[in-house]
C-alpha positions as CSV (number, residue, x, y, z in Angstrom):
1,M,102.1,118.1,113.4
2,Y,97.5,117.8,113.3
3,S,96.2,114.8,111.9
4,N,92.7,114.3,111.5
5,R,90.8,112.3,114.5
6,I,88.1,110.1,114.2
7,V,84.7,110.9,115.0
8,K,82.7,107.6,114.1
9,I,83.6,104.0,112.2
10,K,81.9,101.3,110.9
11,I,82.8,98.0,110.6
12,F,81.5,95.5,107.8
13,P,83.5,92.1,109.3
14,D,82.2,90.1,106.1
15,T,84.2,92.5,103.9
16,F,87.2,93.2,106.6
17,N,85.9,96.8,106.0
18,I,86.0,100.2,108.1
19,L,84.4,103.7,106.9
20,V,85.5,106.0,109.3
21,L,84.5,109.7,109.4
22,F,87.2,112.2,110.5
23,D,86.7,115.4,112.2
24,N,86.9,117.2,108.7
25,G,84.1,115.4,107.2
26,V,86.1,112.9,105.2
27,T,84.9,109.3,104.9
28,K,88.0,106.9,104.3
29,K,87.0,103.3,103.1
30,I,90.0,101.6,104.9
31,D,90.0,97.5,102.8
32,F,92.0,95.8,106.2
33,K,92.2,92.6,104.3
34,K,95.8,93.1,103.6
35,K,96.7,94.4,106.8
36,L,95.1,91.0,107.9
37,D,98.2,89.4,106.4
38,E,100.6,91.5,108.8
39,D,101.8,89.4,111.8
40,F,100.4,91.7,114.1
41,Y,97.4,92.0,112.6
42,S,96.6,88.0,111.9
43,D,94.7,88.0,115.1
44,L,91.9,90.0,113.1
45,K,91.5,87.5,111.0
46,N,88.8,86.6,113.4
47,K,85.6,88.3,112.5
48,L,84.6,88.3,116.5
49,L,86.9,90.2,117.3
50,F,87.9,92.4,114.0
51,Q,84.3,94.3,114.8
52,Q,85.0,94.5,118.4
53,A,86.9,97.5,117.5
54,Q,86.4,101.0,119.4
55,I,87.8,104.3,118.5
56,D,90.3,105.6,120.7
57,A,89.9,108.4,123.5
58,G,89.9,111.8,121.7
59,G,89.6,110.3,118.3
60,Y,94.1,109.5,117.5
61,G,93.3,105.6,116.5
62,L,91.6,102.5,117.0
63,S,92.0,99.5,119.2
64,W,90.2,95.7,119.1
65,N,92.0,95.1,122.9
66,D,95.6,96.1,124.4
67,D,98.1,94.2,122.2
68,I,96.4,95.2,118.2
69,D,95.7,99.4,117.6
70,I,96.2,101.5,114.9
71,S,96.8,105.1,114.5
72,E,94.5,107.5,112.9
73,F,97.1,109.0,110.7
74,E,97.8,105.2,109.7
75,L,93.7,104.9,108.7
76,W,93.8,108.5,107.4
77,D,97.4,107.5,104.6
78,I,96.1,103.9,103.6
79,G,91.7,105.0,104.2
80,E,90.2,105.8,100.3
81,N,87.6,108.7,100.3
82,T,84.5,107.7,99.4
83,E,80.6,109.0,99.6
84,D,79.3,106.9,101.7
85,K,78.0,107.5,104.7
86,I,78.1,106.8,107.8
């Protein structure tokens, strides 16, 4: 199954939002506040860590460190389409 890969991101640490541009030209806004309640993502409540998100090789997800990441598929699934530009 093909999933759209991540091309570019813009991080808003004060609101825990991320804009993600996918390779099909669609931009989605991900509100990460809900994810922060999950144990796996709770360290991202630290805004300094949150803003360090990097696109994984090939655009297959985002990573913050060796322990915290999220797939492009999940970002696509939980994101809301937006006309905002990165």
